[in-house]
MARMAR-518833 format. One line per field, with one value per residue (C-alpha): z, x, y; residue number from 1; residue in three letters. Coordinates in steps of 0.1 Angstrom, whole numbers. Each point is the difference from the previous one (the first is absolute). Example, Ala and Ser with C-alpha at 12.3 -4.5 7.8 and 13.67 -1.06 7.14 Angstrom:
BEGIN
z	78, -7
x	123, 14
y	-45, 34
nr	1, 2
rest	ALA, SER
//
This chain:
BEGIN
z	34, 31, -4, 12, -34, -19, -15, -16, -23, -5, -34, -31, -9, -4, 38, 6, -30, 11, 36, -12, -22, 26, 27, -22, -12, 37, 5, 17, -9, -18, -11, -19, 1, -23, -7, -36, -28, -5, 14, -4, 24, -14, -30, -15, -36, -12, -33, -23, -38, -2, 15, 34, 13, 30, 25, 29, 3, -34, 7, 7, 18, 27, -18, 27, 24, -23, -9, 38, 5, -28, 11, 34, -18, -20, -33, -22, -5, -35, -14, -1, -7, -30, 11, -22, 13, -8, -18, 6, 36, -6, -24, 16, -16, 10, -15, -28, 15, -13, 4, 19, 2, 28, -11, 16, -10, 23, -27, -24, 27, 8, -37, -4, 30, -12, -34, 18, 27, -4, 6, 37, 6, -16, 24, 29, -10, 4, 34, 10, -12, 20, 31, -5, -4, 32, 20, -15, 9, 36, 5, -22, 25, 32, -6, -31, 3, 38, 28, 10, 19, 20, -6, 26, -11, -37, 10, 16, -31, -23, 24, -18, 11, -32, -22, 22, -3, -38, -2, 8, 21, 12, -34, -21, -34, -17, 18, -11, -36, 2, 10, -28, -30, -12, -27, 17, -25, 13, 36, -11, -18, 29, 27, -15, 15, 34, -15, -3, 37, -1, 13, -8, -10, 20, 32, -5, 13, -25, 9, -26, -26, 2, -22, -29, 3, 2, -33, -15, 11, -24, -12, -17, -21, 8, -26, 13, 22, 38, 4, -16, 29, 25, -18, 0, 38, 6, -19, 19, 33, -13, -9, 37, 10, 7, -6, -14, 6, -21, 5, 37, 22, 35, 25, 33, 13, 30, 32, 30, 32, -14, -32, -35, -4, -35, -25, -4, -36, -10, -7, 37, -5, 24, -9, 30, -3, 22, -21, -23, -25, -8, -35, -1, 10, 37, 5, -5, 33, 20, -14, 14, -34, 10, 34, 33, 14, -24, -2, 22, -17, -21, 2, -22, -27, 3, -31, -4, 0, -28, -33, -34, -17, -37, -28, -27, -34, -20, -37, -34, -21, -31, 11, -24, 2, 25, -3, 32, 18, 25, 29, -6, 22, -10, 26, 15, -2, 37, 18, 35, -5, -11, 33, 20, -16, 9, 35, 12, -19, -6, -36, -35, -18, -33, -20, 18, -9, -21, 0, -29, -3, -37, 5, -37, -5, -1, -15, -32, -7, -6, 3, -31, 14, 35, 28, 37, 22, 37, 9, 36, 19, 37, 22, 38, 20, 10, -18, 33, 1, -20, -22, -35, -16, 10, -10, -34, -25, -29, 15, -3, -33, -19, 21, -8, -37, 0, 18, -25, -30, 13, 0, -36, 6, -9, 5, -25, 19, 32, 33, -1, -10, 25, 34, 27, 37, 25, 36, 10, -23, 16, 35, -9, -14, 30, 31, 27, -23, -13, -34, 12, -21, 19, 37, 20, -19, 4, 13, 25, 11, 22, -24, -11, 36, 4, -20, 21, -2, -9, 35, 14, 37, 4, -1, -31, -21, -28, -26, -36, -28, -11, 32, 21, 1, -22, -21, -31, -35, -12, 8, 34, 8, -11, 25, 27, -6, 2, 32, 15, -10, 15, 33, 2, -6, 26, 25, -7, 7, -37, -11, 4, -4, -18
x	-337, 4, 14, 34, 4, -13, 24, -8, 27, -3, 15, 5, 35, 29, 3, -37, -4, 29, -13, -35, 13, 22, -27, -28, 20, 7, -37, -9, -31, 15, -18, 19, -13, 11, -16, 13, -20, 26, 31, 35, 6, 30, -1, -26, -8, -14, -17, 17, -2, -27, 21, 9, 35, 18, 4, 18, 29, 13, 31, -6, 28, 5, -21, 9, -24, -30, 11, -1, -33, -17, 16, -16, -34, 5, 6, 30, 9, -1, -25, -26, 24, 20, 36, 29, 35, 14, 34, 5, -5, -2, 12, 18, 6, 19, -2, 25, 21, -12, -24, 7, -20, 2, -6, -12, 33, 28, 27, -21, -4, 37, 9, -26, 14, 35, -9, -19, 25, 32, 13, 7, -36, -12, 22, -13, -35, 9, 13, -30, -25, 20, -3, -37, -5, 19, -22, -32, 11, 7, -34, -25, -10, 12, -18, -21, -19, -1, -19, 14, 32, 19, 37, 11, -24, 10, 36, -9, -20, 29, 25, 30, 14, 20, -31, -20, 27, 1, -36, 15, -28, 22, 12, -23, -10, 17, 33, 2, -8, 28, 24, -12, -4, 19, -26, -27, -26, 4, -3, -33, -12, 6, -9, -34, -8, -4, -31, -16, -6, -7, 34, 30, 32, 18, -17, -9, 22, 22, -20, -25, 25, -18, -27, 25, 3, -38, -3, 30, -15, -30, -25, -32, -26, -36, -27, -27, 24, 3, -37, 0, 21, -24, -29, 19, 7, -37, -11, 25, -15, -35, 9, 6, -33, 9, -29, 6, -22, 9, -14, -2, 20, 11, -8, 12, 19, -20, 17, -15, 18, 33, -1, -14, -35, -10, -5, -27, -7, -9, -35, -3, 3, 22, 20, 12, 35, 27, 27, 3, 28, 4, 15, 2, 27, 7, -2, -37, -2, 22, -20, -32, -17, -11, -13, 16, 2, 28, 17, 29, 5, 29, 23, -6, 24, 12, -5, 38, 4, -24, 12, -2, -33, -3, -18, -10, -15, -18, -2, -5, 25, 22, 37, 27, 38, 17, -15, -17, 4, -27, 18, 18, 17, 10, 25, 3, 33, 0, -10, 9, -19, -30, -2, 9, -30, -24, 11, 15, -17, -33, -2, 10, 32, -1, 12, -13, 9, -28, -10, -21, -17, -8, -26, -3, 37, 8, 33, 7, -37, -6, -36, -16, -15, -7, 13, -9, 24, 4, 23, 11, 21, 8, -18, -3, -25, -19, -33, -19, 12, -14, 30, -12, 35, 1, -35, -1, 12, -3, 28, 24, -10, 21, 30, -5, -3, 31, 20, -12, 9, 35, 5, -14, -36, -32, -36, -26, -27, 20, -17, -30, -23, 13, -14, 22, 3, 17, 11, -34, -17, 21, -8, -37, 5, 21, -12, 24, 30, 3, 6, 30, 0, 24, -8, 30, 32, 30, 23, 27, 13, -30, -28, -7, -8, -24, -29, -26, -1, -29, -16, -12, -1, -36, -8, -18, 13, 25, 17, 9, 11, 30, 1, 7, 28, 18, -7, -16, -4, -24, 22, 9, -36, -10, 25, -15, -34, 14, 17, -32, -19, 28, -2, -38, 3, 27, -21, -28, 23, 0, 35, 33, 2, 34
y	-13, 22, 36, -14, -17, 30, 26, 33, 15, 37, 9, -21, 11, -24, -7, -4, -23, -23, -1, -9, -28, -16, 2, -12, -30, -8, -3, 33, 20, 31, 31, 28, 35, 28, 34, -2, -17, -27, -16, 13, 29, 19, -24, 22, 11, 33, 8, 25, 5, -27, -28, -13, 6, -14, 28, -16, -25, -11, -21, -37, -18, -27, -26, -25, 18, -7, -35, -9, 18, -19, -33, 5, 5, -32, 17, 8, 37, 11, -24, 28, 28, 9, 7, 10, 4, 35, -2, 38, 8, 38, 27, 30, 34, 32, 34, 1, -27, -34, -29, -32, -32, -25, -36, -32, -15, 13, -4, 21, 27, 0, 4, 28, 18, -5, 16, 28, 9, -19, -35, 7, 8, -32, -20, 22, -10, -37, 6, 21, -27, -26, 21, 6, -38, -6, 24, -15, -35, 11, 17, -19, -27, 17, 34, 2, -32, -2, 17, 34, -3, 26, 6, -25, -28, 6, -5, -33, -11, 8, -17, 15, 33, 4, -5, 24, 26, -4, 12, 34, 15, 28, 12, 22, -14, 30, -4, -36, 9, 26, -27, -23, 24, 31, 10, 21, -13, -35, 12, 15, -31, -24, 26, 1, -34, 17, 18, -34, 2, 38, 11, 22, -18, 27, -10, -37, -28, -18, -31, 10, -11, -33, 15, 1, -38, -4, 17, -18, -33, 5, 26, -13, 18, -11, -2, 24, 18, -2, 1, -35, -12, 14, -18, -33, 2, 9, -31, -20, 12, -6, -36, -5, 15, 36, 25, 35, 30, 30, 35, -8, 24, -10, 28, -15, -30, -13, -9, -18, -9, 12, -21, 4, -13, 12, 28, 26, 12, 35, -14, -9, -37, -18, -31, -21, -14, -15, 17, 30, 5, 37, 4, 37, 24, -5, 38, -2, -20, 23, 30, -15, -5, -35, 10, 12, -36, -9, 34, -11, -34, 13, 30, 29, 12, 36, 21, 4, -38, -6, -16, 15, 10, 6, 18, -24, 5, -28, 9, -16, 19, -4, 0, 12, 0, -22, -35, -12, -33, -12, 17, 33, 26, 35, 13, 35, 18, 7, -32, 11, 33, -20, -19, 31, 17, -28, -9, 33, 28, -19, 9, -13, 10, 18, -31, -31, -35, -15, -37, -13, -33, -6, -27, -10, -6, -37, -11, 17, 8, 37, 13, 14, 31, 12, -22, -4, 19, 5, 28, 7, 25, 0, 24, 9, -20, 31, -7, 7, 36, 29, 6, 9, -1, -37, -10, 17, -26, 24, 22, -29, -16, 25, -8, -37, 6, 22, -27, -26, 22, 7, -38, -4, -9, 19, -9, 12, 19, 2, -9, 22, -28, -25, -10, 15, -10, 23, -5, 14, -27, -27, 13, -3, -35, -12, 18, 13, -3, 35, -17, -20, -31, -22, 6, 12, 9, -24, 27, -10, -34, -8, 11, -36, -9, 29, -14, -19, -37, -23, 1, 33, 9, -10, -38, -10, 29, -8, 21, -4, 23, 20, 22, -31, -26, -10, 32, 15, -14, -26, -30, 13, 9, -35, -14, 23, -16, -35, 9, 14, -32, -21, 20, -5, -37, -3, 20, -25, -29, -10, 6, 18, 38, -3
nr	1, 2, 3, 4, 5, 6, 7, 8, 9, 10, 11, 12, 13, 14, 15, 16, 17, 18, 19, 20, 21, 22, 23, 24, 25, 26, 27, 28, 29, 30, 31, 32, 33, 34, 35, 36, 37, 38, 39, 40, 41, 42, 43, 44, 45, 46, 47, 48, 49, 50, 51, 52, 53, 54, 55, 56, 57, 58, 59, 60, 61, 62, 63, 64, 65, 66, 67, 68, 69, 70, 71, 72, 73, 74, 75, 76, 77, 78, 79, 80, 81, 82, 83, 84, 85, 86, 87, 88, 89, 90, 91, 92, 93, 94, 95, 96, 97, 98, 99, 100, 101, 102, 103, 104, 105, 106, 107, 108, 109, 110, 111, 112, 113, 114, 115, 116, 117, 118, 119, 120, 121, 122, 123, 124, 125, 126, 127, 128, 129, 130, 131, 132, 133, 134, 135, 136, 137, 138, 139, 140, 141, 142, 143, 144, 145, 146, 147, 148, 149, 150, 151, 152, 153, 154, 155, 156, 157, 158, 159, 160, 161, 162, 163, 164, 165, 166, 167, 168, 169, 170, 171, 172, 173, 174, 175, 176, 177, 178, 179, 180, 181, 182, 183, 184, 185, 186, 187, 188, 189, 190, 191, 192, 193, 194, 195, 196, 197, 198, 199, 200, 201, 202, 203, 204, 205, 206, 207, 208, 209, 210, 211, 212, 213, 214, 215, 216, 217, 218, 219, 220, 221, 222, 223, 224, 225, 226, 227, 228, 229, 230, 231, 232, 233, 234, 235, 236, 237, 238, 239, 240, 241, 242, 243, 244, 245, 246, 247, 248, 249, 250, 251, 252, 253, 254, 255, 256, 257, 258, 259, 260, 261, 262, 263, 264, 265, 266, 267, 268, 269, 270, 271, 272, 273, 274, 275, 276, 277, 278, 279, 280, 281, 282, 283, 284, 285, 286, 287, 288, 289, 290, 291, 292, 293, 294, 295, 296, 297, 298, 299, 300, 301, 302, 303, 304, 305, 306, 307, 308, 309, 310, 311, 312, 313, 314, 315, 316, 317, 318, 319, 320, 321, 322, 323, 324, 325, 326, 327, 328, 329, 330, 331, 332, 333, 334, 335, 336, 337, 338, 339, 340, 341, 342, 343, 344, 345, 346, 347, 348, 349, 350, 351, 352, 353, 354, 355, 356, 357, 358, 359, 360, 361, 362, 363, 364, 365, 366, 367, 368, 369, 370, 371, 372, 373, 374, 375, 376, 377, 378, 379, 380, 381, 382, 383, 384, 385, 386, 387, 388, 389, 390, 391, 392, 393, 394, 395, 396, 397, 398, 399, 400, 401, 402, 403, 404, 405, 406, 407, 408, 409, 410, 411, 412, 413, 414, 415, 416, 417, 418, 419, 420, 421, 422, 423, 424, 425, 426, 427, 428, 429, 430, 431, 432, 433, 434, 435, 436, 437, 438, 439, 440, 441, 442, 443, 444, 445, 446, 447, 448, 449, 450, 451, 452, 453, 454, 455, 456, 457, 458, 459, 460, 461, 462, 463, 464, 465, 466, 467, 468, 469, 470, 471, 472, 473, 474, 475, 476, 477, 478, 479, 480, 481, 482, 483, 484, 485, 486, 487, 488, 489, 490, 491, 492, 493, 494, 495, 496, 497, 498
rest	MET, THR, SER, ARG, GLY, ARG, VAL, VAL, VAL, ILE, GLY, ALA, GLY, ALA, GLY, GLY, LEU, ALA, ALA, ALA, SER, ASP, LEU, ALA, HIS, ALA, GLY, LEU, ASP, VAL, THR, VAL, LEU, ASP, LYS, ALA, ALA, CYS, GLU, GLY, GLY, LYS, MET, ARG, GLN, VAL, GLU, ALA, GLY, GLY, THR, HIS, ILE, ASP, ALA, GLY, PRO, THR, VAL, PHE, THR, MET, ARG, TRP, VAL, PHE, GLU, ALA, LEU, PHE, GLU, THR, GLY, GLY, GLN, THR, PHE, GLY, THR, SER, LEU, GLY, LEU, THR, PRO, ALA, SER, VAL, LEU, ALA, ARG, HIS, ALA, TRP, ARG, GLU, SER, GLY, VAL, LEU, ASP, LEU, HIS, ALA, ASP, ILE, ASP, ALA, SER, ALA, ASP, ALA, ILE, GLY, ALA, PHE, ALA, GLY, ARG, ARG, GLU, GLY, GLU, ALA, TYR, ARG, GLY, PHE, ILE, SER, GLU, CYS, ARG, ASP, ILE, HIS, THR, THR, LEU, LYS, ASP, THR, PHE, MET, ALA, ALA, GLN, LYS, PRO, ASN, ALA, ALA, SER, LEU, MET, LEU, ARG, VAL, GLY, ASP, LEU, GLY, ALA, MET, TRP, ARG, THR, ARG, PRO, PHE, ASP, THR, TYR, TRP, SER, ARG, LEU, ARG, GLN, ARG, PHE, THR, ASP, PRO, ARG, LEU, ARG, GLN, LEU, PHE, GLY, ARG, TYR, SER, THR, TYR, VAL, GLY, SER, SER, PRO, PHE, ARG, ALA, PRO, ALA, THR, LEU, MET, LEU, ILE, ALA, HIS, VAL, GLU, GLN, ASP, GLY, VAL, TRP, LEU, LEU, ASP, GLY, GLY, MET, ARG, ALA, LEU, ALA, GLY, ALA, VAL, ARG, ARG, LEU, ALA, GLU, SER, GLY, GLY, ALA, LYS, PHE, ARG, PHE, GLY, GLU, GLU, ALA, GLU, ARG, ILE, LEU, VAL, SER, ARG, GLY, ALA, VAL, CYS, GLY, VAL, ARG, LEU, LYS, SER, GLY, GLU, GLU, ILE, PRO, ALA, GLY, ALA, VAL, VAL, PHE, ASN, GLY, ASP, ALA, SER, ALA, LEU, SER, ALA, GLY, LEU, LEU, GLY, GLY, ASP, VAL, ARG, GLY, SER, VAL, PRO, GLY, VAL, PRO, ARG, GLY, ALA, ARG, SER, LEU, SER, ALA, ILE, THR, TRP, CYS, VAL, ALA, ALA, GLN, SER, ARG, GLY, LEU, PRO, LEU, ALA, TYR, HIS, ASN, VAL, PHE, PHE, SER, ASP, ASP, TYR, LYS, GLY, GLU, PHE, ASP, SER, VAL, PHE, ARG, ASP, ARG, THR, ILE, THR, GLN, ARG, PRO, THR, VAL, TYR, ILE, CYS, ALA, GLN, ASP, ARG, ARG, GLY, ASP, ALA, VAL, PRO, ASP, GLY, PRO, GLU, ARG, LEU, LEU, LEU, LEU, ILE, ASN, ALA, PRO, PRO, ASP, GLY, ASP, LEU, ASP, GLN, SER, PRO, ILE, ILE, ASP, ALA, GLY, ARG, PHE, SER, SER, ARG, VAL, LEU, GLU, GLN, LEU, ALA, SER, CYS, GLY, LEU, THR, LEU, ASP, GLY, GLY, LEU, SER, GLU, GLY, ALA, ALA, THR, THR, PRO, GLN, GLY, PHE, ALA, ASN, LEU, PHE, PRO, ALA, THR, GLY, GLY, ALA, LEU, TYR, GLY, GLN, ALA, ASN, HIS, GLY, PRO, MET, ALA, SER, PHE, ALA, ARG, PRO, GLY, SER, ALA, ALA, ARG, ILE, PRO, GLY, LEU, TYR, LEU, ALA, GLY, GLY, SER, THR, HIS, PRO, GLY, PRO, GLY, VAL, PRO, MET, ALA, THR, LEU, SER, GLY, ARG, LEU, ALA, ALA, ALA, ARG, ILE, LEU, SER, ASP, LEU, GLY, ARG, GLY, LYS, SER, HIS
//
């Protein structure tokens, strides 16, 4: 096969895996490179307390994305994965002011909200979920699963001015929540969905309400965690003939006569290719980390436009007090102050909101002894700056434990024995990001159009991953990989780019 039919995929995260699978099953010669020891990208695990703990994305939604991917590869999604639908979507707690579960069943959630905050708020929730569903229906096929549009072409795709207006791109998420809910705790709860794309609910467009529908439409728990998903997609790609080379770092994307012609590894080996899919943060290209020839292939992201970073702790600990669900959120008293601290002051508030993924909690089962926990707080994406207050996880662990205790939860042994990752650690894992975990923040009505699409400015260079269209998160990054593959096949005259 000539180099025209050869594709090199740099990065075995969700987008790279999906692109590799689609391209391999279309008959192309596909090689996937990753400097890590195995597949997954942000779907990584770390060792703590003698066990392996998921340390990246933990919420599995949008199952239809993976069903379609596996169908293209001639397989049925789920046959090699254990999936359990979550009946409780998440447990939410506030300091001295109650606990509220959201359920997979809308009626159960409405009843729980009514008991928690009053009958009016339960009815407001029904209206909110209906609005979220409407936005999702409008944008699923026209934006999320389609090649990157601009504002004008999206309007043409939707074909309905009323439906487009109802996506509320010019309202902030928070302003819409204020119209829907009177209880500030419910505004916090539903405003948190903007953090799924690394953004502040006070600056993000109300369009992101669609995320609430995505979660309401189904959350699943995976046997083996999210890394099991990465392994399943790798095997799917391999069944089509894709080859994986781990521990191999790409040093330079090669360009000849104005078009991509291959990849040079750190070892000096050169792999000729007619197309390269870059499944890293697009900022690495604009920063010149893959060579000067492709520096101008995508626009850079200013530091002030970066999405959230985080400090995470993976621990095996005995929990006491408030019973945990699989997904749990312990809310700050001052939500606006929390986001002002991160995005304006570039620091972390005294009492940050804490997310906990209790990875051994399935249904009513309660672990007998220490359980695997991932704890996360939001942090500024400044991991590439020398700011010791940001990079010292130990300084913030006491704040996390105090916040949990105020909500009724204690962890025996605290966080000192856990494996912590700071913005500096994430910046090292994902170069040129500063630790930003979601690419560019979705702030302002045009932010969703600011991400690069699947084709870069240089012929033969394609993009996948959470920093590109349609956005961050494992399902969306998977869609980005499929869009990159479709664009390559279209450019080769072998299909439509969608």
